[in-house]
PAGUZA-947723 format. One record per residue (C-alpha): residue in one letter; x, y, z. Coordinates in nm, 4 decimals, padded with zeros to 6 digits, m for minus. Layout:
N
   r          u          v          w
   A          X          Y          Z
...
% end
This chain:
349
   r          u          v          w
   M   m06.0700   m03.4089    03.6032
   I   m05.9582   m03.2780    03.9283
   A   m06.1778   m03.5385    04.1078
   L   m06.0101   m03.8142    03.9329
   L   m05.6696   m03.7025    04.0755
   S   m05.8015   m03.6655    04.4304
   T   m05.6001   m03.9508    04.5861
   P   m05.2140   m03.9727    04.5809
   K   m05.2307   m04.3198    04.4250
   Q   m05.4266   m04.1725    04.1312
   R   m05.1688   m03.8721    04.0949
   I   m04.8863   m04.1100    04.0924
   V   m05.0309   m04.3193    03.8074
   A   m05.1266   m04.0101    03.6054
   A   m04.7685   m03.8835    03.6359
   I   m04.6231   m04.2215    03.5264
   A   m04.8463   m04.2262    03.2237
   T   m04.7651   m03.8596    03.1293
   S   m04.3918   m03.9568    03.1443
   L   m04.4408   m04.2692    02.9270
   I   m04.6256   m04.0590    02.6639
   L   m04.3567   m03.8016    02.6535
   H   m04.0717   m04.0634    02.6150
   A   m04.2629   m04.2254    02.3320
   L   m04.2919   m03.9021    02.1469
   L   m03.9231   m03.8229    02.1920
   L   m03.8462   m04.1646    02.0502
   W   m04.0760   m04.1745    01.7673
   L   m04.1164   m03.8187    01.6357
   P   m03.8755   m03.6916    01.3720
   R   m03.5619   m03.5335    01.4919
   I   m03.5678   m03.1482    01.4940
   E   m03.2292   m02.9435    01.4757
   L   m03.2102   m02.5861    01.5868
   P   m03.0369   m02.3549    01.3602
   S   m02.6726   m02.2931    01.4398
   A   m02.5323   m01.9457    01.5207
   Q   m02.4207   m01.7355    01.2318
   P   m02.0497   m01.8219    01.1414
   E   m01.7875   m01.5808    01.2262
   L   m01.6355   m01.3860    00.9346
   P   m01.2849   m01.4568    00.8305
   P   m01.0131   m01.2408    00.9697
   L   m00.8785   m00.9720    00.7470
   M   m00.5619   m01.0934    00.5732
   A   m00.2665   m00.8950    00.4532
   Q   m00.0954   m00.9948    00.1261
   L    00.2524   m00.9352    00.0131
   Q    00.2748   m00.7909   m00.3391
   A    00.5534   m00.8580   m00.5926
   V    00.7348   m00.5332   m00.6597
   E    00.7767   m00.4246   m01.0164
   R    01.1276   m00.3697   m01.1429
   A    01.2321   m00.2159   m01.4842
   P    01.2520   m00.4988   m01.7319
   K    01.6154   m00.6080   m01.8269
   V    01.7337   m00.7016   m02.1686
   A    01.9829   m00.9923   m02.1967
   K    02.2919   m00.9240   m02.3977
   P    02.2782   m01.1123   m02.7227
   K    02.5258   m01.4016   m02.7775
   A    02.7336   m01.4731   m03.0722
   A    02.5401   m01.6978   m03.3205
   R    02.6826   m02.0458   m03.3504
   K    02.7411   m02.2418   m03.6711
   K    02.4093   m02.4061   m03.7780
   K    02.3912   m02.7792   m03.8365
   T    02.1222   m02.9592   m04.0298
   V    01.9159   m03.0971   m03.7604
   A    01.5381   m03.1082   m03.6677
   A    01.4194   m02.7973   m03.4909
   P    01.3629   m02.8734   m03.1248
   V    01.0242   m02.8471   m02.9638
   T    01.0150   m02.5766   m02.6924
   T    00.7779   m02.5699   m02.4087
   P    00.5816   m02.2592   m02.3744
   A    00.6355   m02.0543   m02.0540
   A    00.3555   m02.1116   m01.7914
   P    00.1124   m01.8066   m01.7909
   V    00.1654   m01.5736   m01.4958
   T   m00.1346   m01.5552   m01.2724
   P   m00.1992   m01.1797   m01.1641
   V   m00.2078   m01.1395   m00.7957
   P   m00.5663   m01.0541   m00.6769
   D   m00.6547   m00.7260   m00.5264
   A   m00.6004   m00.7269   m00.1476
   P   m00.9461   m00.7451    00.0335
   E   m01.1026   m00.4401    00.1706
   L   m00.9336   m00.3366    00.4936
   V   m01.1612   m00.1956    00.7489
   A   m01.0250   m00.0646    01.0887
   A   m00.7046   m00.2387    01.0054
   S   m00.5090   m00.1291    01.3000
   A   m00.4798   m00.4917    01.4335
   V   m00.3960   m00.6879    01.1248
   A   m00.2235   m01.0301    01.1048
   V    00.1127   m01.0195    00.9256
   A    00.1179   m01.2363    00.6190
   S    00.2532   m01.5834    00.6940
   E    00.4967   m01.5871    00.4037
   V    00.7710   m01.3339    00.2985
   I    00.8478   m01.2670   m00.0588
   P    01.2072   m01.3432   m00.1019
   S    01.4304   m01.0714   m00.2618
   E    01.4905   m01.2894   m00.5478
   T    01.1063   m01.2484   m00.6447
   L    01.1392   m00.8709   m00.5931
   E    01.4431   m00.8632   m00.8410
   E    01.2407   m01.0017   m01.1364
   V    01.4743   m01.1777   m01.3881
   A    01.4074   m01.2942   m01.7414
   S    01.2742   m01.6421   m01.7720
   A    01.5218   m01.9061   m01.8952
   V    01.4649   m02.0013   m02.2673
   V    01.5676   m02.3622   m02.3386
   A    01.7255   m02.4151   m02.7003
   A    01.9305   m02.6817   m02.8554
   S    02.2981   m02.6039   m02.8692
   S    02.3132   m02.6471   m03.2453
   V    02.0614   m02.3823   m03.3096
   A    02.1579   m02.0027   m03.3309
   E    02.0571   m01.8398   m03.0098
   A    01.8467   m01.5055   m03.0517
   P    01.8743   m01.2279   m02.8002
   V    01.6224   m01.3074   m02.5095
   V    01.4067   m01.0198   m02.3994
   A    01.2879   m01.0402   m02.0379
   P    00.9076   m01.0336   m02.0034
   A    00.7516   m00.7340   m01.8445
   S    00.7275   m00.7467   m01.4564
   P    00.3790   m00.7474   m01.2961
   L    00.2478   m00.4110   m01.2284
   R    00.1945   m00.2787   m00.8922
   P   m00.1472   m00.3538   m00.7431
   P   m00.4032   m00.0910   m00.8407
   L   m00.4566    00.1922   m00.6108
   P   m00.7853    00.1840   m00.4119
   K   m01.0619    00.3908   m00.5290
   H   m01.0867    00.5429   m00.1739
   A   m00.8324    00.5203    00.1038
   Q   m00.7793    00.6824    00.4445
   L   m00.4498    00.6503    00.6201
   K   m00.3656    00.7669    00.9716
   F   m00.0168    00.8338    01.1031
   E    00.1301    00.9376    01.4453
   V    00.3800    01.2012    01.4118
   R    00.6989    01.1771    01.6361
   L    00.9616    01.4286    01.7047
   G    01.3208    01.2966    01.6028
   S    01.3767    00.9206    01.5633
   D    01.1054    00.7149    01.7712
   G    01.0599    01.0304    01.9890
   I    00.7472    01.1354    02.1650
   V    00.4263    01.1601    01.9818
   V    00.3558    01.5241    01.8982
   G    00.1044    01.5290    01.6264
   E   m00.1132    01.3402    01.3705
   T   m00.1508    01.3037    00.9889
   R   m00.4419    01.2057    00.8034
   H   m00.4359    01.1180    00.4263
   T   m00.7546    01.0817    00.2148
   L   m00.7394    00.9571   m00.1625
   D   m01.0229    00.9420   m00.3666
   F   m01.0605    00.8572   m00.7491
   E   m01.3426    00.9741   m00.9861
   D   m01.2940    00.8207   m01.3236
   D   m00.9481    00.8956   m01.4318
   K   m00.9068    01.1909   m01.1840
   Y   m00.7735    01.1793   m00.8277
   V   m00.7825    01.4129   m00.5110
   L   m00.5239    01.3654   m00.2481
   I   m00.5414    01.5553    00.0876
   S   m00.3110    01.5495    00.3796
   T   m00.3733    01.7291    00.7073
   T   m00.1274    01.7335    01.0002
   K   m00.1537    01.9156    01.3329
   T    00.0051    01.9089    01.6763
   I   m00.1913    01.7300    01.9550
   G   m00.1897    01.6982    02.3246
   L    00.0636    01.8879    02.5258
   A    00.2647    01.9719    02.2136
   R   m00.0360    02.1695    02.0730
   L   m00.0611    02.3754    02.3986
   V    00.3132    02.4673    02.3316
   K    00.2643    02.5250    01.9677
   A   m00.0638    02.4989    01.7541
   F    00.0839    02.3992    01.4294
   N   m00.1183    02.2923    01.1029
   F    00.0046    02.1694    00.7762
   N   m00.2285    02.1044    00.4835
   Q   m00.1477    01.9665    00.1498
   T   m00.3577    01.8949   m00.1661
   S   m00.2726    01.7259   m00.4799
   Y   m00.5129    01.7097   m00.7747
   G   m00.4597    01.5385   m01.1183
   V   m00.5155    01.2335   m01.3237
   S   m00.4100    00.8748   m01.2910
   D   m00.4134    00.5436   m01.4880
   G   m00.4974    00.3628   m01.1631
   Q   m00.1342    00.2998   m01.0739
   L    00.0604    00.6102   m01.1445
   L   m00.0438    00.9709   m01.0403
   F    00.0158    01.2651   m01.2783
   P   m00.0379    01.5843   m01.0773
   R   m00.2035    01.8958   m01.2258
   K   m00.2157    02.1187   m00.9024
   Y   m00.0424    02.1162   m00.5796
   T   m00.0928    02.3523   m00.2775
   E    00.0676    02.3675    00.0603
   E   m00.0390    02.5789    00.3670
   K    00.1453    02.6112    00.6994
   S    00.0211    02.7834    01.0113
   D    00.0976    02.8243    01.3674
   D    00.0411    03.0886    01.6412
   S    00.2372    03.3590    01.4781
   K    00.2250    03.3210    01.1001
   K    00.0827    03.1523    00.7932
   E    00.2517    03.0508    00.4687
   F    00.0872    02.9339    00.1418
   Y    00.2607    02.7928   m00.1751
   S    00.1117    02.6244   m00.4827
   A    00.2318    02.4843   m00.8178
   T    00.0382    02.4436   m01.1314
   F    00.1563    02.1782   m01.3957
   N    00.0524    02.3621   m01.7156
   Q    00.0339    02.0913   m01.9791
   A   m00.0563    02.3453   m02.2619
   T    00.2679    02.5479   m02.2057
   Q    00.4800    02.2635   m02.0548
   M    00.5717    02.5018   m01.7716
   L    00.5520    02.4501   m01.3914
   E    00.4098    02.7692   m01.2467
   F    00.4426    02.8926   m00.9024
   D    00.2675    03.1663   m00.7191
   N    00.5712    03.3190   m00.5517
   A    00.8572    03.2337   m00.8061
   P    00.9374    03.2307   m01.1679
   A    00.7882    02.9255   m01.3859
   V    01.0250    02.6617   m01.4958
   A    01.0218    02.4083   m01.7663
   L    00.7740    02.1106   m01.6906
   A    01.0081    01.7919   m01.6334
   P    00.8657    01.4559   m01.7508
   N    00.6690    01.2770   m01.4988
   V    00.7275    01.5609   m01.2300
   Q    00.5627    01.4745   m00.8754
   D    00.4738    01.7007   m00.5866
   M    00.5659    01.6313   m00.2183
   L    00.2301    01.4688   m00.1677
   S    00.1743    01.2552   m00.4658
   I    00.5251    01.1092   m00.4440
   L    00.4192    00.9323   m00.1231
   Y    00.1675    00.7277   m00.3522
   Q    00.3885    00.7124   m00.6601
   F    00.5542    00.3880   m00.7053
   P    00.7108    00.3576   m01.0533
   P    00.9022    00.0447   m01.1794
   L    01.2240    00.0053   m00.9649
   P    01.5542    00.0333   m01.1380
   A    01.8069   m00.2439   m01.1396
   A    01.9659   m00.3492   m00.8147
   G    02.2286   m00.0897   m00.7184
   D    02.0933    00.1858   m00.9250
   V    01.9024    00.4938   m00.8185
   L    01.5657    00.6094   m00.8897
   A    01.5589    00.9827   m01.0278
   V    01.2318    01.1722   m00.9693
   A    01.1656    01.5346   m01.0351
   V    00.9644    01.6753   m00.7263
   T    00.8155    02.0190   m00.6516
   N    00.7115    02.1539   m00.3061
   G    00.5258    02.4530   m00.4552
   R    00.8304    02.6732   m00.4316
   N    01.0821    02.5173   m00.6682
   L    01.1566    02.2072   m00.8732
   E    01.4287    01.9615   m00.7447
   R    01.5489    01.6303   m00.8629
   F    01.5398    01.3444   m00.5926
   N    01.7687    01.0396   m00.6334
   F    01.6475    00.7582   m00.4390
   E    01.8489    00.4648   m00.3076
   I    01.6079    00.1547   m00.2733
   T    01.5905   m00.1359   m00.0232
   T    01.3544   m00.3922   m00.1554
   D    01.2692   m00.6042    00.1595
   E    01.2976   m00.4321    00.4837
   I    01.0886   m00.5177    00.8119
   L    00.9102   m00.2248    00.9729
   N    00.7765   m00.2390    01.3242
   T    00.4314   m00.0379    01.3545
   R    00.1231   m00.0423    01.5650
   M   m00.0273   m00.2451    01.2891
   G    00.2421   m00.5074    01.3388
   K    00.5609   m00.6130    01.1453
   L    00.5328   m00.4956    00.7819
   H    00.7412   m00.5910    00.4834
   T    00.8389   m00.2722    00.3078
   V    01.0199   m00.1215    00.0122
   H    01.2461    00.1565    00.1665
   F    01.3116    00.4691   m00.0633
   R    01.5969    00.6938    00.0776
   K    01.6704    01.0161   m00.0914
   L    02.0467    01.0639   m00.1428
   Q    02.1109    01.3765    00.0649
   A    02.3355    01.6426   m00.0817
   P    02.5371    01.8670    00.1783
   G    02.2958    02.1410    00.3101
   K    01.9889    01.9726    00.1629
   E    01.6983    01.8210    00.3412
   G    01.6449    01.4523    00.3199
   L    01.3368    01.2222    00.2866
   E    01.2729    00.8674    00.3296
   I    00.9589    00.6639    00.2555
   W    00.8537    00.3169    00.3290
   F    00.5980    00.1431    00.1265
   A    00.4021   m00.1628    00.2682
   Q    00.4031   m00.4805    00.0415
   E    00.0871   m00.6114    00.2275
   Y   m00.1181   m00.3052    00.1703
   R   m00.0830   m00.2341   m00.2211
   L    00.2481   m00.0488   m00.1538
   L    00.0757    00.2426    00.0219
   P    00.3058    00.4654    00.2389
   V    00.3380    00.3432    00.6033
   K    00.6262    00.5646    00.7280
   V    00.7700    00.8964    00.6229
   R    01.0926    01.0443    00.7672
   H    01.1971    01.3968    00.7240
   I    01.5828    01.4661    00.7636
   E    01.7043    01.8196    00.8445
   A    01.9736    01.9844    00.6306
   S    02.2119    01.9245    00.9155
   G    02.1677    01.5481    00.8885
   K    01.9546    01.5101    01.1926
   I    01.6125    01.3373    01.1984
   G    01.3503    01.6117    01.2302
   G    01.0471    01.3900    01.2583
   E    00.8656    01.0640    01.1439
   A    00.5069    00.9932    01.0553
   I    00.4336    00.6109    01.1241
   I    00.1156    00.4404    01.0129
   T   m00.1543    00.3439    01.2813
   E   m00.4576    00.2716    01.0608
   I   m00.5349    00.1948    00.6953
   R   m00.8893    00.1885    00.5500
   V   m00.9491    00.1202    00.1821
   S   m01.2601    00.0633   m00.0424
   D   m01.2858   m00.0261   m00.4248
   K   m01.6490    00.0717   m00.4257
% end
């Protein structure tokens, strides 16, 4: 074979023949396509959720004189499509804000209008029940940065873990100073709340609170004794168990039906030392700037009595109404500190 290509003329002829054969193969062989690269997963999306309000009952109107007419045909109200659960959020520290804001009219659910002929006696109209809050995730991990005062320097971090097993829940919070602040004062604050849940509301059975720094350590607890209907403290006399009482940790994940606009929400809360009634003033659509972007929140503000500490909580509509900011107000009225969300991870598996 090598001898046949010994002259330049023979090599040129062989190259031309090879080229013609290759082009013929390309023209006549069936087309072969290489598989494309794996498509990118869709980005994580945040979804605004309608906020439940306590149902309102319309006032009955005086019955009008009946006339003998044919009964009108009423059109049944369109069924309400439930809002699907928000998708699993993994490392949601850089989440796109939902493109559409729920108007305040949606948050303030009103009774559907019932059309009736003017000649027929009008019966009292009962508003349909508002949609419930999205179910709490089976597992959740939240991270907050703790700032001194209002938008002050970062002095610590808080981590929340929420886990459900059947109808029981365990909620744990750990707070500690970090960085230079920890060199000045090594402060630790741990809270636990155990109880039962219906998937949307929490019903505590035990609450513990532990504080420690370089010089001292404090521990408090409260037991919600259902048998005796008493709230029992380790370091104080027991008191009667108020209905739907919460603790200082569970209240951050407790989002009951909202009262009518202008009304306050009353909640009994224990800190492990005593029982207090909180009256919250509520703003239903407030924009909150965080490291996760702009969030549309429901803002609870405790009405602060003179000489009493205050509390404010912001719940994110995009994230199943989970807490995204907590503000502590000192008895003097000064903002003591804030915990602002930096990351949310949830799972329903």
